[in-house]
N, C-alpha and C positions, 0 to 999 in steps of 0.2 A: 410462430405463435401469432394468431390473429387477435386483434384487440376488439372488445365489444364497444358499443356506442358510448358508454360512460367510463371506459377504462382509460387511464392516462397512457400516453406514449412514452413518457420519461419519468423515471423514479430518481429523485435527488436524495442521496443518503448522506447524513452527517452524524458524527459521533461526539459524545460529550462526557468528559470527566474533569470537573473543576473549571469548565469554560462557559458556564451559563451567561456570564457577563458578555462574552463574545457572541454567543448564540442569540441573545436579545437584539443585537445589532444586525447580524447576518441573516437570521431566519426570515425577516420580511422580504429580503431579496430572493430567497428561495421560493417563497409563497407567491411572488409576483409573476412567476414563470407560467406560460400558457401550456396546456395539454400535459400537465405534470402533477405528480404527487410528491410530498415531502415525507421522508422517514427520518426520525431522530432516535438514535440509540443512546439511552442513558446507561452508561457503562459504570454502574456502581458510583454514580456521581454524588459527591458530598453536598452539592448545591440543590439536590432533589429536582433535577431537571425534568423528570417524568411528570411530577405534579404541576410544575410551572407550565410546561407545554400543553398538558391536557386541559388546564384551566383557561389558558389564554389563546390557544390555537387549536380549536376543536377539529379542524380539517387535517391536522398532521397525524400521521401514524407514529406514535411514540412507544418505544419498547424499553423495558427496564431489565437490566442484567444485574444480578446481585452477587455478592461474595467475590468480588474482583478487586482486591486492594491495589493491584498494580495495573496500569493502563496497557492494554494490547489493542492498538488501533485496528490491527488486521483481523483479529477475531471479531471485534465490534462491527467492522464493515461487513464481514461475512454474515453476521446475524441480521444486519439491516437488509442485505441483499436477498436473504431468504424470504423476506416479507414483501419484496418489490412486486408490483403489478405491471409495471411498464416493460415494453420490449427492450428499452434502452435504460441503462442505469448510469448514474453519474455520482461519483464520490467527491464531495467537497468538504473541506475542513470548516469547523465552526468559526474560525477567524477570518473567513474569506467572504467578501461581498461580491456577488456576481451581477452582471448587467442584465437588463430586460431581454436581451437578444440571446441569452445563453441557451434556453430550451429550443428555440427555433433553429439555431445552428446545429445543436446536437441531434435533433430529430431528422433534419435534412441530410446530415453528413455521415452519421454513424450507422452504417449498414452492415450486414453480416460480412465478415472478412476484414473489418477495419475497426480500429479503436482510435481514440483521440486523447492527447495530453497537451499540456502547455509546453512551450519551448524551454530548452535548458536555460538555467539562470544566466549563463554567459551570453546567450543569444537575445535575452530580453532587452527591449528598448524602453517601453513605457514604464514597466514595473521593476526594472533592474536595480538591485541593491548594489550600490557602487563598491561597498567594502567586501561583499560576498563572504561574510564571516561564516563560521560553521553553523551558527544558529540563525542565519538570515532566512527569511521566508521566501522560497523560490517558486511556489505554486506547483511544484512538481508532483505533489500528492493528488492533484486534481486528475481524475481519470473518467473517461466516458467510453462505454462499450456496450454491445448487445448483451442482454442478460443471458442469452443462450451460450455465448462465448464464455462468459464468466463462470457459469455452472459447469461447462465442459472442462474448464481448467481446475475445477474444485475450489475456486475462490483464492483469496490471499493465503500465503504460507504463514500461518499464525504461530509457528515456532519461533519466528524472529521476535526478539525482545528488545525494548528500549527505543528511544527517539531516533537514534542514529543507525538503526539496524538495516534500513533500506528495504522495507517491505514493498514500497511503491516501485523501487527499481527492480526488485525481484519479479514483480508482476509484469512489468514491461519486458524484461528479459524472457519470460516464459511466453508472452504473447508473440514476441519476435521468433522464438524457437518454433512455435506452431504456425508460423507463416502469416500472421495477421499483419495487415497494412497499417502503418502509423500515419495518423493525420495530426498536424500541428494546429492547435486551437488559435484563433486570433486573440491577441493579447487583450483586445477591447472587451472580450467576454468577461473579464475580471475587472471590477472597478478598483478595488483596493483590498489590502489585508489589515488586520488590526495588530498593531505593534505590541510585542510582548517579549519578555526576557528569556534567556536560556533557563533560568531558574523555574519559570512558569512551565517551560516545555518539558522539563524532566521531573517535575514535582511528584508525579505519580508513577515514575519508572524506577524499578529496582536497580537498573544499570545506568551508569552515567553515559554521556554522549560518546566519549572516546572508547570506552569498553564495548558499548553496543555496536559502534561503528566497526571496530576491528573484528569482533566476533561475527557480525553480519557479513562483512566483506569476505572473510575466510570461508564462511559457510556458503555464500551465494556463488562465489567463483568456483569452488569445488563442486557444488551441486550442478552448476551449469556444464562443467566438464563431464560429469557422470551422465547427465542427460544426453549429451552429444554422443558419448560412447555407446550407450544403450538405446538411443533413439526413442526415448520415452521419458515421462515424468518418473520421479523416484518415489518409492513407497514411503509412507509416513514413518514406519519403523526404521528404515534406513536413514531417513532425514533426521530422526531423533538422535541416532547414534552420531551422525555427521555433525549436527549442531553441538552436541556435547564435546566432540573432539575440537571443534572450532573455539568453543568457550574455554576449554582447558588450555589450548594453545595461547589464547589471548591473555590468559591470567598468569602465564609463566613470566618470571623476571626478565628473560631475554626479550620479551615482547615490547620492552621499552624502545628497542631499535629495530627489531624484526620479529615476525611470528610465522610459524610454518606448520602445516599439517601434511601428512603423507598417507595415501590410501592405496592399498592393493585392491584393485577393482576387478581384475580378470586373472585367473590362474588356470589355464587350460592344458591338460595333457593331450598331446597330439597322438591320434590313433596310429597304431602300428609303428611306434617310435619309442625311443628311450629318453625322450626329453619332454619338457612342458614349456609353455610360454606364459610369462607373467607380465602384466601391464599395471603400472601405477600412475596415480595422479599426485603431483606435488604442488601445493599452493603455498607460496611464500610472499609475505608482504614486507617490504624493506623501506624504511623511512630515509629520506635524503638528509644528510648531515648539514 
């Protein structure tokens, strides 16, 4: 896709539900980027982010999503990406302040066939959270990639629910599955994040962190195995059934120590024979004692 003379090269997308106080701090750092546009998705935000942004930042594309009592960051990101004009899209959370060099690096490095993310939390030097608690901000939700690539993958898997579900990890797994090259962003592209509690993180989620993490982990690992077997993405109907199996498994009493789902994925009768071949996927998560 070629850009017109007045079209941005980079679209920075952020979502907001109850985080307007964070957005007031981070939004100026998004708007300071060259050759960029900013898209804010008001995901049924109780702070009325839509009106605030439209009043104070006329250059921002602000979208309003209604009737969403629970926050789904992955659906919200997909909605924002659908309105992006740039060849490259960058997803940045509302609690993250980026440096002035962010867009320049993204435009220079994120070419077709590659995507960029921040280093894993354990690898971080400047921004590393020493405790690495479950709720620590690790910047791993930041993602930069060509819009064409994002659309080819169908966006984020919005079946994943809850803060700990791993929608960002799922997207990276799928990018790797399709052979996209991973680029690690320089840490200096992020200045800082705004500290907040786990309570704030899950305030608009139906599932808690532990439940969403276990459900998401069972679902993602099983889905990845199915993708490798069938050498393609899995249909939404099949993913819906798989997610429900993962959720049911995570809710069983035994899930306090372990959780398991088992799938019969192939059952083929061999031609001119009296037997068939069955193949199953078993995903079991076991906690260390």
